[in-house]
GUMI-447439 format. One record per atom (N, C-alpha, C): atom name; x, y, z negated; residue number from 1. Coordinates in steps of 0.05 Angstrom, whole numbers, plus 32768, in hexadecimal, padded with zeros to 4 digits. Each point is the difference from the previous one (the first is absolute). Example, Ala and Ser with C-alpha at 12.3 -4.5 7.8 and 13.67 -1.06 7.14 Angstrom:
REM GUMI-447439
+-------+------+------+------+-----+
| atomo |   xx |   yy |   zz | num |
+-------+------+------+------+-----+
|     N | 8108 | 7F8E | 7F64 |   1 |
|    CA | 7FEE | 8018 | 8000 |   1 |
|     C | 8012 | 8018 | 8000 |   1 |
|     N | 7FF9 | 8015 | 800E |   2 |
|    CA | 8010 | 8018 | 7FFF |   2 |
|     C | 7FF1 | 8016 | 7FF2 |   2 |
+-------+------+------+------+-----+
This chain:
REM GUMI-447439
+-------+------+------+------+-----+
| atomo |   xx |   yy |   zz | num |
+-------+------+------+------+-----+
|     N | 7C2D | 7B6E | 74BB |   1 |
|    CA | 7FED | 8014 | 8009 |   1 |
|     C | 7FF0 | 7FF4 | 8017 |   1 |
|     N | 7FE7 | 8003 | 7FFF |   2 |
|    CA | 7FEE | 7FF6 | 8015 |   2 |
|     C | 8001 | 8012 | 8018 |   2 |
|     N | 7FFB | 7FF4 | 8017 |   3 |
|    CA | 8001 | 8010 | 8019 |   3 |
|     C | 7FE7 | 8012 | 8002 |   3 |
|     N | 7FED | 7FFC | 7FEE |   4 |
|    CA | 7FE8 | 8010 | 8001 |   4 |
|     C | 8002 | 8019 | 7FEE |   4 |
|     N | 8016 | 8001 | 7FF0 |   5 |
|    CA | 8004 | 8018 | 7FEF |   5 |
|     C | 8012 | 8013 | 800E |   5 |
|     N | 7FF8 | 801A | 8000 |   6 |
|    CA | 8012 | 8014 | 800D |   6 |
|     C | 8019 | 8004 | 7FF0 |   6 |
|     N | 8016 | 8008 | 800C |   7 |
|    CA | 8018 | 8005 | 7FF1 |   7 |
|     C | 7FFC | 8018 | 7FED |   7 |
|     N | 8011 | 8002 | 7FEC |   8 |
|    CA | 7FFE | 8015 | 7FEC |   8 |
|     C | 8009 | 801B | 800C |   8 |
|     N | 8010 | 8000 | 8015 |   9 |
|    CA | 8009 | 8018 | 800D |   9 |
|     C | 8002 | 7FFC | 801E |   9 |
|     N | 8000 | 8016 | 800F |  10 |
|    CA | 8004 | 7FFF | 801D |  10 |
|     C | 801A | 800E | 8006 |  10 |
|     N | 8011 | 7FF4 | 800E |  11 |
|    CA | 801A | 800C | 8007 |  11 |
|     C | 7FFD | 8010 | 801A |  11 |
|     N | 8009 | 8019 | 7FFE |  12 |
|    CA | 8000 | 8011 | 8018 |  12 |
|     C | 801D | 8008 | 8005 |  12 |
|     N | 800B | 7FFA | 8017 |  13 |
|    CA | 801B | 8006 | 8006 |  13 |
|     C | 8004 | 801E | 8003 |  13 |
|     N | 8018 | 800A | 7FFF |  14 |
|    CA | 8006 | 801D | 8002 |  14 |
|     C | 7FF9 | 8009 | 801D |  14 |
|     N | 8005 | 7FEF | 8013 |  15 |
|    CA | 7FF9 | 8007 | 801C |  15 |
|     C | 7FE2 | 8004 | 8004 |  15 |
|     N | 7FF0 | 7FED | 7FF4 |  16 |
|    CA | 7FE3 | 8003 | 8002 |  16 |
|     C | 7FF6 | 8018 | 7FF1 |  16 |
|     N | 800C | 8006 | 7FE9 |  17 |
|    CA | 7FF9 | 8017 | 7FF0 |  17 |
|     C | 8005 | 801A | 800F |  17 |
|     N | 8017 | 8002 | 800D |  18 |
|    CA | 8007 | 8018 | 800F |  18 |
|     C | 7FED | 8003 | 8018 |  18 |
|     N | 7FF9 | 7FEA | 800D |  19 |
|    CA | 7FEC | 8001 | 8016 |  19 |
|     C | 7FE5 | 800A | 7FF6 |  19 |
|     N | 7FF8 | 7FF5 | 7FE9 |  20 |
|    CA | 7FE6 | 8009 | 7FF5 |  20 |
|     C | 8000 | 801D | 7FF9 |  20 |
|     N | 8016 | 800A | 7FF4 |  21 |
|    CA | 8003 | 801D | 7FFA |  21 |
|     C | 7FFF | 8011 | 8019 |  21 |
|     N | 800F | 7FF7 | 8014 |  22 |
|    CA | 8001 | 8010 | 8019 |  22 |
|     C | 7FE5 | 8002 | 800D |  22 |
|     N | 7FF1 | 7FEA | 8001 |  23 |
|    CA | 7FE6 | 8001 | 800C |  23 |
|     C | 7FEC | 800F | 7FEF |  23 |
|     N | 8002 | 7FFD | 7FE6 |  24 |
|    CA | 7FED | 800D | 7FEE |  24 |
|     C | 8004 | 801E | 8000 |  24 |
|     N | 8019 | 8009 | 8002 |  25 |
|    CA | 8005 | 801D | 7FFF |  25 |
|     C | 7FF6 | 800E | 8019 |  25 |
|     N | 7FFD | 7FF1 | 8015 |  26 |
|    CA | 7FF7 | 800C | 8019 |  26 |
|     C | 7FE2 | 8007 | 7FFF |  26 |
|     N | 7FF2 | 7FF5 | 7FEE |  27 |
|    CA | 7FE3 | 8002 | 8002 |  27 |
|     C | 7FF5 | 8013 | 7FEB |  27 |
|     N | 7FF4 | 8015 | 8008 |  28 |
|    CA | 7FF0 | 8013 | 7FF0 |  28 |
|     C | 8010 | 8010 | 7FEC |  28 |
|     N | 801A | 8004 | 8004 |  29 |
|    CA | 8010 | 8010 | 7FEE |  29 |
|     C | 7FFD | 801E | 8005 |  29 |
|     N | 7FFD | 8008 | 8019 |  30 |
|    CA | 7FFE | 801C | 8007 |  30 |
|     C | 7FE5 | 8005 | 800D |  30 |
|     N | 7FFA | 801A | 8003 |  31 |
|    CA | 7FE8 | 8007 | 800F |  31 |
|     C | 8008 | 8016 | 8014 |  31 |
|     N | 7FEF | 8004 | 8015 |  32 |
|    CA | 8005 | 8015 | 8013 |  32 |
|     C | 7FE5 | 800B | 800A |  32 |
|     N | 8002 | 8017 | 800D |  33 |
|    CA | 7FE8 | 800C | 800D |  33 |
|     C | 8005 | 7FFF | 801E |  33 |
|     N | 7FEA | 7FF9 | 800E |  34 |
|    CA | 8002 | 7FFE | 801D |  34 |
|     C | 7FEB | 8011 | 800D |  34 |
|     N | 8008 | 800E | 8015 |  35 |
|    CA | 7FED | 800F | 8011 |  35 |
|     C | 7FFE | 7FF2 | 801B |  35 |
|     N | 7FEA | 7FF2 | 8005 |  36 |
|    CA | 7FFE | 7FF2 | 801A |  36 |
|     C | 7FFF | 8013 | 8018 |  36 |
|     N | 800E | 7FF8 | 8015 |  37 |
|    CA | 8000 | 8010 | 8018 |  37 |
|     C | 7FEC | 7FF4 | 8013 |  37 |
|     N | 7FEF | 8012 | 800B |  38 |
|    CA | 7FEC | 7FF7 | 8014 |  38 |
|     C | 8005 | 800F | 801A |  38 |
|     N | 7FFA | 7FF3 | 8016 |  39 |
|    CA | 8005 | 800B | 801A |  39 |
|     C | 7FE9 | 8013 | 8007 |  39 |
|     N | 8007 | 8017 | 800C |  40 |
|    CA | 7FEC | 8013 | 8009 |  40 |
|     C | 7FFA | 7FFD | 801D |  40 |
|     N | 800E | 7FED | 800E |  41 |
|    CA | 7FFC | 7FFB | 801D |  41 |
|     C | 8003 | 801A | 8011 |  41 |
|     N | 8013 | 8010 | 7FF9 |  42 |
|    CA | 8006 | 8018 | 8010 |  42 |
|     C | 801E | 8004 | 8001 |  42 |
|     N | 8009 | 8010 | 8013 |  43 |
|    CA | 801C | 8005 | 8004 |  43 |
|     C | 8006 | 801D | 7FFA |  43 |
|     N | 8018 | 8006 | 7FF5 |  44 |
|    CA | 8008 | 801B | 7FFC |  44 |
|     C | 800C | 800C | 801A |  44 |
|     N | 800A | 8018 | 7FFF |  45 |
|    CA | 800B | 800D | 8018 |  45 |
|     C | 8019 | 7FF2 | 800B |  45 |
|     N | 800C | 7FEF | 7FF0 |  46 |
|    CA | 8018 | 7FF1 | 8009 |  46 |
|     C | 7FF8 | 7FE4 | 800A |  46 |
|     N | 7FE7 | 7FFA | 8000 |  47 |
|    CA | 7FF7 | 7FE6 | 8009 |  47 |
|     C | 8002 | 7FEA | 7FEB |  47 |
|     N | 8005 | 8007 | 7FE7 |  48 |
|    CA | 8002 | 7FED | 7FEB |  48 |
|     C | 7FE5 | 7FFC | 7FF2 |  48 |
|     N | 7FFB | 7FE9 | 7FF6 |  49 |
|    CA | 7FE6 | 7FFA | 7FF2 |  49 |
|     C | 7FFE | 8011 | 7FE7 |  49 |
|     N | 7FE9 | 800B | 7FFC |  50 |
|    CA | 7FFA | 800F | 7FE7 |  50 |
|     C | 7FF3 | 7FED | 7FED |  50 |
|     N | 8005 | 8004 | 7FE6 |  51 |
|    CA | 7FF5 | 7FEF | 7FEC |  51 |
|     C | 7FF2 | 8011 | 7FEB |  51 |
|     N | 7FED | 7FF5 | 7FF3 |  52 |
|    CA | 7FF3 | 800C | 7FE9 |  52 |
|     C | 8005 | 7FED | 7FE8 |  52 |
|     N | 7FFD | 800B | 7FE8 |  53 |
|    CA | 8005 | 7FF0 | 7FE8 |  53 |
|     C | 7FE7 | 7FFF | 7FEF |  53 |
|     N | 7FFB | 7FE8 | 7FF5 |  54 |
|    CA | 7FE9 | 7FFB | 7FEF |  54 |
|     C | 8006 | 8009 | 7FE4 |  54 |
|     N | 7FEE | 7FFB | 7FED |  55 |
|    CA | 8004 | 8007 | 7FE4 |  55 |
|     C | 8016 | 7FEF | 7FF3 |  55 |
|     N | 800D | 800C | 7FEC |  56 |
|    CA | 8016 | 7FF3 | 7FF2 |  56 |
|     C | 7FF5 | 7FE9 | 7FEF |  56 |
|     N | 800D | 7FE9 | 8000 |  57 |
|    CA | 7FF9 | 7FEA | 7FEF |  57 |
|     C | 8016 | 7FFE | 7FEB |  57 |
|     N | 7FF9 | 8002 | 7FE7 |  58 |
|    CA | 8014 | 8000 | 7FEA |  58 |
|     C | 8002 | 7FE5 | 7FF2 |  58 |
|     N | 8017 | 7FFD | 7FF2 |  59 |
|    CA | 8005 | 7FEA | 7FED |  59 |
|     C | 7FFD | 7FE4 | 800E |  59 |
|     N | 800D | 7FFD | 8016 |  60 |
|    CA | 8001 | 7FE6 | 800E |  60 |
|     C | 8019 | 7FF1 | 7FF6 |  60 |
|     N | 7FFD | 7FE7 | 7FF7 |  61 |
|    CA | 8017 | 7FF2 | 7FF5 |  61 |
|     C | 8015 | 7FF9 | 8015 |  61 |
|     N | 8019 | 8002 | 7FF8 |  62 |
|    CA | 8016 | 7FFA | 8013 |  62 |
|     C | 8019 | 7FFB | 7FEF |  62 |
|     N | 8016 | 7FFA | 800E |  63 |
|    CA | 801B | 7FFF | 7FF4 |  63 |
|     C | 8012 | 8010 | 8012 |  63 |
|     N | 800E | 8014 | 7FF5 |  64 |
|    CA | 8012 | 8011 | 8010 |  64 |
|     C | 801C | 7FF6 | 7FFB |  64 |
|     N | 8010 | 7FFE | 8015 |  65 |
|    CA | 801C | 7FF9 | 7FFE |  65 |
|     C | 800F | 800D | 8017 |  65 |
|     N | 801A | 8002 | 7FFD |  66 |
|    CA | 8012 | 800A | 8015 |  66 |
|     C | 8010 | 7FE9 | 8009 |  66 |
|     N | 7FFE | 7FF9 | 801A |  67 |
|    CA | 800F | 7FEA | 800C |  67 |
|     C | 801A | 800C | 800B |  67 |
|     N | 8016 | 7FF4 | 7FF7 |  68 |
|    CA | 801A | 800A | 800A |  68 |
|     C | 800A | 7FEF | 8017 |  68 |
|     N | 8005 | 800C | 8016 |  69 |
|    CA | 8008 | 7FF2 | 8018 |  69 |
|     C | 801D | 8009 | 8007 |  69 |
|     N | 8013 | 7FEE | 8000 |  70 |
|    CA | 801C | 8008 | 8007 |  70 |
|     C | 8003 | 8003 | 801F |  70 |
|     N | 800C | 8016 | 8008 |  71 |
|    CA | 8004 | 8005 | 801D |  71 |
|     C | 801E | 8004 | 8004 |  71 |
|     N | 800D | 7FEF | 8010 |  72 |
|    CA | 801C | 8004 | 8005 |  72 |
|     C | 8004 | 8017 | 8015 |  72 |
|     N | 8012 | 8013 | 7FFA |  73 |
|    CA | 8006 | 8016 | 8012 |  73 |
|     C | 801E | 8000 | 8003 |  73 |
|     N | 800A | 8012 | 8012 |  74 |
|    CA | 801D | 8002 | 8004 |  74 |
|     C | 800E | 800B | 7FE7 |  74 |
|     N | 7FF2 | 800F | 7FF0 |  75 |
|    CA | 800B | 800B | 7FE7 |  75 |
|     C | 7FFF | 7FED | 7FE9 |  75 |
|     N | 7FF2 | 7FEA | 8003 |  76 |
|    CA | 7FFD | 7FEC | 7FEB |  76 |
|     C | 7FE3 | 7FF8 | 7FFD |  76 |
|     N | 7FFA | 7FF4 | 7FE9 |  77 |
|    CA | 7FE5 | 7FF7 | 7FFB |  77 |
|     C | 7FEF | 8016 | 7FF4 |  77 |
|     N | 7FE8 | 8005 | 800C |  78 |
|    CA | 7FED | 8014 | 7FF7 |  78 |
|     C | 7FE7 | 7FF1 | 7FF6 |  78 |
|     N | 7FF5 | 800A | 7FEB |  79 |
|    CA | 7FE7 | 7FF4 | 7FF5 |  79 |
|     C | 7FE9 | 8012 | 8007 |  79 |
|     N | 7FEC | 7FF4 | 800E |  80 |
|    CA | 7FE8 | 800E | 8007 |  80 |
|     C | 7FEA | 7FF9 | 7FEB |  80 |
|     N | 7FF5 | 8013 | 7FF3 |  81 |
|    CA | 7FEB | 7FFB | 7FED |  81 |
|     C | 7FE5 | 8003 | 800D |  81 |
|     N | 7FF1 | 7FEA | 8000 |  82 |
|    CA | 7FE5 | 7FFF | 800D |  82 |
|     C | 7FEB | 7FFE | 7FEA |  82 |
|     N | 7FF0 | 8015 | 7FFC |  83 |
|    CA | 7FEB | 7FFE | 7FEC |  83 |
|     C | 7FE9 | 7FEF | 800A |  83 |
|     N | 7FF5 | 7FEF | 7FEF |  84 |
|    CA | 7FEB | 7FEE | 8009 |  84 |
|     C | 7FEC | 7FFB | 7FE9 |  84 |
|     N | 7FE8 | 7FFB | 8007 |  85 |
|    CA | 7FEB | 7FF8 | 7FEE |  85 |
|     C | 7FF8 | 7FE3 | 8005 |  85 |
|     N | 7FFD | 7FF1 | 7FEB |  86 |
|    CA | 7FF5 | 7FE5 | 8003 |  86 |
|     C | 7FE2 | 8002 | 7FF7 |  86 |
|     N | 7FEE | 7FF9 | 8013 |  87 |
|    CA | 7FE4 | 8003 | 7FFB |  87 |
|     C | 7FF2 | 7FE5 | 7FFF |  87 |
|     N | 7FE9 | 7FFF | 7FF4 |  88 |
|    CA | 7FF0 | 7FE8 | 7FFF |  88 |
|     C | 7FF6 | 7FF9 | 801C |  88 |
|     N | 7FF9 | 7FE7 | 8004 |  89 |
|    CA | 7FF7 | 7FF7 | 801A |  89 |
|     C | 7FE7 | 800D | 800A |  89 |
|     N | 7FF0 | 800B | 7FED |  90 |
|    CA | 7FE6 | 800C | 8008 |  90 |
|     C | 8001 | 801E | 8002 |  90 |
|     N | 8018 | 800B | 7FFE |  91 |
|    CA | 8003 | 801E | 8003 |  91 |
|     C | 7FFC | 8008 | 801D |  91 |
|     N | 7FED | 8012 | 8006 |  92 |
|    CA | 7FFB | 8007 | 801C |  92 |
|     C | 8012 | 8015 | 800C |  92 |
|     N | 8018 | 8003 | 7FF5 |  93 |
|    CA | 8013 | 8014 | 800A |  93 |
|     C | 8006 | 7FFB | 801E |  93 |
|     N | 8004 | 8016 | 800F |  94 |
|    CA | 8007 | 7FFE | 801C |  94 |
|     C | 8018 | 8011 | 8006 |  94 |
|     N | 800E | 7FFA | 8016 |  95 |
|    CA | 8016 | 8011 | 8008 |  95 |
|     C | 7FF6 | 801C | 8006 |  95 |
|     N | 800D | 8014 | 7FF5 |  96 |
|    CA | 7FF8 | 801C | 8004 |  96 |
|     C | 7FF1 | 800B | 7FE8 |  96 |
|     N | 7FF8 | 7FF0 | 7FED |  97 |
|    CA | 7FF3 | 800A | 7FE8 |  97 |
|     C | 8014 | 800F | 7FEF |  97 |
|     N | 7FF6 | 8015 | 7FF2 |  98 |
|    CA | 8012 | 8010 | 7FF0 |  98 |
|     C | 7FFF | 7FF6 | 7FE3 |  98 |
|     N | 8017 | 7FFD | 7FF4 |  99 |
|    CA | 8003 | 7FF5 | 7FE5 |  99 |
|     C | 800B | 8017 | 7FEE |  99 |
|     N | 7FF6 | 8001 | 7FE8 | 100 |
|    CA | 800A | 8014 | 7FED | 100 |
|     C | 7FFC | 7FF6 | 7FE4 | 100 |
|     N | 800C | 800D | 7FED | 101 |
|    CA | 7FFD | 7FFA | 7FE3 | 101 |
|     C | 8005 | 7FE3 | 7FF9 | 101 |
|     N | 8017 | 7FF6 | 8008 | 102 |
|    CA | 8007 | 7FE5 | 7FF7 | 102 |
|     C | 800A | 8002 | 7FE4 | 102 |
|     N | 7FF3 | 7FF2 | 7FED | 103 |
|    CA | 8007 | 8004 | 7FE4 | 103 |
|     C | 7FFF | 7FE6 | 7FF1 | 103 |
|     N | 800E | 8000 | 7FE9 | 104 |
|    CA | 8002 | 7FE8 | 7FEF | 104 |
|     C | 7FE7 | 8000 | 7FEE | 104 |
|     N | 7FFD | 7FEA | 7FF1 | 105 |
|    CA | 7FE8 | 7FFD | 7FEF | 105 |
|     C | 7FFF | 8016 | 7FEA | 105 |
|     N | 8017 | 800A | 7FF8 | 106 |
|    CA | 8000 | 8015 | 7FEB | 106 |
|     C | 7FFE | 801C | 800B | 106 |
|     N | 7FFC | 8003 | 801A | 107 |
|    CA | 7FFB | 8019 | 800D | 107 |
|     C | 8019 | 800E | 800B | 107 |
|     N | 8017 | 7FF3 | 8000 | 108 |
|    CA | 8018 | 800C | 800B | 108 |
|     C | 7FFE | 7FFF | 801E | 108 |
|     N | 8003 | 8018 | 800D | 109 |
|    CA | 7FFD | 8001 | 801D | 109 |
|     C | 801B | 7FF8 | 800D | 109 |
|     N | 7FFF | 7FEC | 8011 | 110 |
|    CA | 8018 | 7FF6 | 800E | 110 |
|     C | 8004 | 8010 | 801A | 110 |
|     N | 7FEA | 8004 | 800F | 111 |
|    CA | 8000 | 8010 | 8018 | 111 |
|     C | 7FE7 | 8011 | 8000 | 111 |
|     N | 8003 | 801A | 8003 | 112 |
|    CA | 7FE9 | 8012 | 8001 | 112 |
|     C | 7FF4 | 8000 | 801C | 112 |
|     N | 8011 | 7FFD | 8014 | 113 |
|    CA | 7FF6 | 7FFF | 801B | 113 |
|     C | 7FFC | 801C | 800C | 113 |
|     N | 7FF4 | 8002 | 8017 | 114 |
|    CA | 7FF4 | 7FEA | 800F | 114 |
|     C | 8015 | 7FF1 | 8011 | 114 |
|     N | 7FFD | 7FE6 | 8002 | 115 |
|    CA | 800F | 7FEF | 8012 | 115 |
|     C | 7FEC | 7FF1 | 8011 | 115 |
|     N | 800A | 7FF5 | 8016 | 116 |
|    CA | 7FEE | 7FF2 | 8012 | 116 |
|     C | 8007 | 7FE3 | 8003 | 116 |
|     N | 7FED | 7FEF | 8004 | 117 |
|    CA | 8005 | 7FE3 | 8004 | 117 |
|     C | 800A | 7FFD | 801D | 117 |
|     N | 8019 | 7FF7 | 8002 | 118 |
|    CA | 800D | 7FFD | 801B | 118 |
|     C | 7FFA | 7FE5 | 800C | 118 |
|     N | 8000 | 7FEB | 7FEF | 119 |
|    CA | 7FFA | 7FE5 | 800A | 119 |
|     C | 7FF6 | 7FEF | 7FEA | 119 |
|     N | 7FF1 | 7FEB | 8007 | 120 |
|    CA | 7FF5 | 7FED | 7FED | 120 |
|     C | 800A | 7FE5 | 8008 | 120 |
|     N | 8009 | 7FF1 | 7FEC | 121 |
|    CA | 800B | 7FE5 | 8004 | 121 |
|     C | 7FF1 | 7FEC | 7FEE | 121 |
|     N | 7FEB | 7FF4 | 800B | 122 |
|    CA | 7FF2 | 7FEC | 7FEF | 122 |
|     C | 8011 | 7FE8 | 7FFC | 122 |
|     N | 7FFE | 7FF4 | 7FE8 | 123 |
|    CA | 800E | 7FE8 | 7FFA | 123 |
|     C | 7FED | 7FE8 | 8005 | 123 |
|     N | 800A | 7FEC | 800E | 124 |
|    CA | 7FF0 | 7FE9 | 8008 | 124 |
|     C | 7FFF | 7FEC | 7FE9 | 124 |
|     N | 7FE9 | 7FFA | 7FF4 | 125 |
|    CA | 7FFF | 7FEC | 7FEB | 125 |
|     C | 8006 | 7FE4 | 800A | 125 |
|     N | 7FFE | 7FFB | 801A | 126 |
|    CA | 8005 | 7FE6 | 800B | 126 |
|     C | 801F | 7FFA | 8001 | 126 |
|     N | 800F | 8016 | 7FFF | 127 |
|    CA | 801D | 7FFD | 8001 | 127 |
|     C | 800C | 7FFF | 7FE4 | 127 |
|     N | 7FF0 | 7FFE | 7FEB | 128 |
|    CA | 800A | 7FFD | 7FE5 | 128 |
|     C | 8003 | 801B | 7FF2 | 128 |
|     N | 7FFA | 8016 | 800E | 129 |
|    CA | 8003 | 801A | 7FF3 | 129 |
|     C | 7FE7 | 8008 | 7FF1 | 129 |
|     N | 8002 | 8016 | 7FF0 | 130 |
|    CA | 7FE9 | 8009 | 7FF1 | 130 |
|     C | 7FEC | 800D | 8013 | 130 |
|     N | 7FE7 | 8002 | 7FF7 | 131 |
|    CA | 7FEB | 800C | 8010 | 131 |
|     C | 8000 | 801E | 7FFA | 131 |
|     N | 8015 | 800D | 800A | 132 |
|    CA | 8003 | 801D | 7FFC | 132 |
|     C | 8007 | 800D | 801A | 132 |
|     N | 7FFF | 801B | 8000 | 133 |
|    CA | 8006 | 800F | 8018 | 133 |
|     C | 8016 | 8014 | 7FF8 | 133 |
|     N | 8015 | 8002 | 8011 | 134 |
|    CA | 8015 | 8014 | 7FFB | 134 |
|     C | 7FFA | 8018 | 8013 | 134 |
|     N | 7FFE | 8018 | 7FF4 | 135 |
|    CA | 7FFC | 8018 | 800F | 135 |
|     C | 801A | 8011 | 7FFE | 135 |
|     N | 800C | 8004 | 8017 | 136 |
|    CA | 8019 | 8010 | 8001 | 136 |
|     C | 7FF8 | 801E | 8004 | 136 |
|     N | 800C | 8011 | 7FF0 | 137 |
|    CA | 7FF8 | 801C | 7FFF | 137 |
|     C | 8016 | 8012 | 800C | 137 |
|     N | 7FF8 | 8018 | 8009 | 138 |
|    CA | 8013 | 8014 | 8009 | 138 |
|     C | 7FF4 | 801B | 7FFB | 138 |
|     N | 8012 | 8014 | 7FFF | 139 |
|    CA | 7FF7 | 801B | 7FFB | 139 |
|     C | 7FF0 | 800A | 8018 | 139 |
|     N | 7FED | 8012 | 7FF9 | 140 |
|    CA | 7FF0 | 800C | 8016 | 140 |
|     C | 8010 | 8017 | 800B | 140 |
|     N | 8000 | 8003 | 801B | 141 |
|    CA | 800E | 8016 | 800D | 141 |
|     C | 7FF3 | 801A | 7FF9 | 141 |
|     N | 7FE5 | 7FFF | 7FFE | 142 |
|    CA | 7FF1 | 8018 | 7FF9 | 142 |
|     C | 7FE7 | 7FF6 | 7FF2 | 142 |
|     N | 7FF3 | 8012 | 7FF1 | 143 |
|    CA | 7FE8 | 7FF9 | 7FF3 | 143 |
|     C | 7FE9 | 800B | 8010 | 143 |
|     N | 7FEE | 7FEE | 800B | 144 |
|    CA | 7FEA | 8009 | 8011 | 144 |
|     C | 7FED | 8013 | 7FF1 | 144 |
|     N | 7FF5 | 8013 | 800E | 145 |
|    CA | 7FEE | 8013 | 7FF4 | 145 |
|     C | 7FE5 | 7FF2 | 7FF9 | 145 |
|     N | 7FFA | 7FEA | 800D | 146 |
|    CA | 7FE7 | 7FF2 | 7FFA | 146 |
|     C | 8002 | 7FED | 7FE8 | 146 |
|     N | 8017 | 7FFF | 7FF3 | 147 |
|    CA | 8004 | 7FEE | 7FE9 | 147 |
|     C | 7FF1 | 800B | 7FE8 | 147 |
|     N | 7FED | 7FF1 | 7FF4 | 148 |
|    CA | 7FF2 | 800A | 7FE9 | 148 |
|     C | 8012 | 8003 | 7FE8 | 148 |
|     N | 7FFA | 8013 | 7FEF | 149 |
|    CA | 8011 | 8006 | 7FE8 | 149 |
|     C | 7FF5 | 7FF3 | 7FE7 | 149 |
|     N | 7FE8 | 7FF6 | 8000 | 150 |
|    CA | 7FF6 | 7FF3 | 7FE8 | 150 |
|     C | 7FEC | 7FEA | 8007 | 150 |
+-------+------+------+------+-----+
């Protein structure tokens, strides 16, 4: 066989295949709706910042997963389930934005919401990670009256 002829097949190890599946499943499998939070530059009667919400943006690609974090307690090991979204690097999501209607490609709703983005963890491509953003979610304590419904 000449060195200029490509081989008849390309071997992919099981480890490489599982890595490819894991990275591919993270991208564009689910969608969500986001309501951006904007500052109104005013304070309420408690001295807390008041916010207003912009129009809902629908069908933004994401990947929803629940991250299980083991926490040792005196009673034993407890598992804390942290819901998170993996977003594309160009998603303009911000801490405090309201997320709803996380659904699969066939329309199955995973979370109806509303939930709020508690923190954003960008992945650094220079450290070998994917160019994605992890958004950690939490339940809203209350639903603001200024939140648009459609």
